[in-house]
N, C-alpha and C positions, 0 to 999 in steps of 0.2 A: 462410482456406487459403492455403500459403506455397509461391509459385515464382516469386517476386523482379519479372526487371524482362519477361518473356512474360506474368506470365497478364494475363487480354484482361482481367481492370478496371484494368490499370495502362493501356494500349492506350488508351483513352476518352480524349478530352479534354475538362476542363471546361465545353468551347467553342460545342461543339454542341449545338443549340435541339433539342427533339425537337416533334413533333407527331402528339397520335391521335385514331381517329377514333371517332363514337359505333359501340359497336354492329351489326353487319351480317350480316345472317339470306344465310345462302350457302341452294345446292343443295340438298345433300349436309344440313338442315338448324344447320347448324351453326357457331356465329357468330366471328365474326372482324373481331378490330381490323387496322385498317392503323395500321403507325406509323412515319411518318418524321425520320428525322433532319441538319439540316444542321449545313453549318457553315464558312461559307466558299464557295464552290467548289465542296465537297462536296454530297452530298440521294443519297440511300438512304429506300429505304420498305420493309420486312416485314410479313407479312401475321402474325400470333397469332391460334390456338395450334399453325400450320405452321414459323412459324418460314422461310416461299420468301420468295427476293426479289425483289421489284416488279419494283424496278428503283435503278439503281448507279448513281453518274455522280463516277467517281474516290474513292471510298475503298476502300485493302488491303484486301484477301482477311482480314490480319491483323481488320486496324480495324472491317472487314460478321461478324468472329469474337469480337471485344468488342461492337460491336452490340447481338447474338444472347444470349451471357451475361447484359447490364444487362439485356433484355426478360422472362432465366428467372429473372436471380433479385428483379427485380417485375413480377411477371404481378399479384398483383395487388393493385397500386399500380395498378397498369395500368392490369387491367377495370372496377374502382374508378371512373375519372376516365373513362371510353368513356363503363361506366351513365350517367355525369352526366348527359354531351353528349345534347341539344334537335337535334334536325337541322334539326329547322323552326322551334324559334327561335332558330335561330345561322344561318341562313337570311335571316329577318327583321330578323330589329338586325342 
Protein backbone atom coordinates (compact mmCIF):
# COMPACT_ATOMS: atom_id res chain seq x y z
CA UNK A 1 0.00 0.00 0.00
CA UNK A 2 1.38 3.38 -1.01
CA UNK A 3 0.15 6.32 1.04
CA UNK A 4 3.24 8.02 2.47
CA UNK A 5 3.51 9.64 5.90
CA UNK A 6 -0.22 9.42 6.63
CA UNK A 7 -0.37 5.62 6.29
CA UNK A 8 -1.66 4.07 9.53
CA UNK A 9 1.32 1.74 9.76
CA UNK A 10 3.75 4.69 9.68
CA UNK A 11 2.06 6.14 12.78
CA UNK A 12 2.91 3.06 14.89
CA UNK A 13 5.78 3.72 17.28
CA UNK A 14 8.14 0.74 17.45
CA UNK A 15 8.35 1.14 21.25
CA UNK A 16 4.66 0.43 21.79
CA UNK A 17 4.08 -2.68 23.90
CA UNK A 18 1.14 -4.95 23.22
CA UNK A 19 -0.61 -7.38 25.60
CA UNK A 20 -3.18 -9.91 24.45
CA UNK A 21 -5.86 -11.58 26.56
CA UNK A 22 -7.03 -15.12 26.17
CA UNK A 23 -10.17 -15.78 24.13
CA UNK A 24 -13.15 -14.68 26.20
CA UNK A 25 -16.66 -15.93 25.52
CA UNK A 26 -19.22 -13.13 25.39
CA UNK A 27 -22.99 -13.32 25.85
CA UNK A 28 -23.45 -13.26 22.09
CA UNK A 29 -21.33 -16.45 21.96
CA UNK A 30 -18.60 -14.67 20.02
CA UNK A 31 -15.03 -15.00 21.22
CA UNK A 32 -13.44 -11.66 22.10
CA UNK A 33 -9.79 -10.78 22.56
CA UNK A 34 -8.75 -7.70 24.53
CA UNK A 35 -5.59 -6.06 23.24
CA UNK A 36 -3.78 -3.45 25.32
CA UNK A 37 -1.20 -1.08 23.86
CA UNK A 38 1.12 0.96 26.07
CA UNK A 39 3.69 3.59 25.18
CA UNK A 40 5.14 5.44 28.17
CA UNK A 41 2.19 7.48 29.51
CA UNK A 42 -0.24 6.29 26.81
CA UNK A 43 -2.49 3.26 27.10
CA UNK A 44 -5.37 1.95 25.02
CA UNK A 45 -7.44 -1.22 25.13
CA UNK A 46 -9.29 -2.41 22.03
CA UNK A 47 -11.52 -5.45 21.73
CA UNK A 48 -11.27 -7.74 18.72
CA UNK A 49 -13.10 -8.56 16.45
CA UNK A 50 -15.39 -5.58 17.18
CA UNK A 51 -12.48 -3.06 17.26
CA UNK A 52 -14.36 -1.31 20.07
CA UNK A 53 -12.21 1.07 22.11
CA UNK A 54 -12.55 -0.07 25.72
CA UNK A 55 -10.25 2.65 27.05
CA UNK A 56 -7.93 5.29 25.68
CA UNK A 57 -5.48 7.29 27.72
CA UNK A 58 -3.58 9.88 25.65
CA UNK A 59 -3.46 8.18 22.22
CA UNK A 60 -4.61 10.51 19.42
CA UNK A 61 -7.36 9.54 16.98
CA UNK A 62 -4.70 8.94 14.30
CA UNK A 63 -2.75 6.69 16.66
CA UNK A 64 -5.92 4.73 17.54
CA UNK A 65 -6.58 4.29 13.81
CA UNK A 66 -3.02 2.99 13.42
CA UNK A 67 -3.53 0.54 16.31
CA UNK A 68 -6.75 -0.75 14.71
CA UNK A 69 -4.95 -1.05 11.37
CA UNK A 70 -2.19 -3.03 13.10
CA UNK A 71 -4.73 -5.38 14.70
CA UNK A 72 -6.43 -5.94 11.36
CA UNK A 73 -3.15 -6.59 9.56
CA UNK A 74 -2.04 -9.06 12.27
CA UNK A 75 -5.37 -10.61 13.30
CA UNK A 76 -4.31 -14.20 12.56
CA UNK A 77 -1.17 -13.90 14.70
CA UNK A 78 -3.04 -12.14 17.51
CA UNK A 79 -5.77 -14.79 17.49
CA UNK A 80 -3.16 -17.54 17.60
CA UNK A 81 -1.47 -15.85 20.57
CA UNK A 82 -4.79 -15.55 22.42
CA UNK A 83 -5.61 -19.23 21.84
CA UNK A 84 -2.30 -20.25 23.43
CA UNK A 85 -2.96 -18.37 26.66
CA UNK A 86 -4.15 -20.50 29.57
CA UNK A 87 -5.66 -18.04 32.08
CA UNK A 88 -5.57 -20.47 34.99
CA UNK A 89 -1.93 -21.36 34.38
CA UNK A 90 -1.02 -17.67 34.03
CA UNK A 91 -2.88 -16.86 37.26
CA UNK A 92 -1.08 -19.61 39.23
CA UNK A 93 2.42 -18.74 38.03
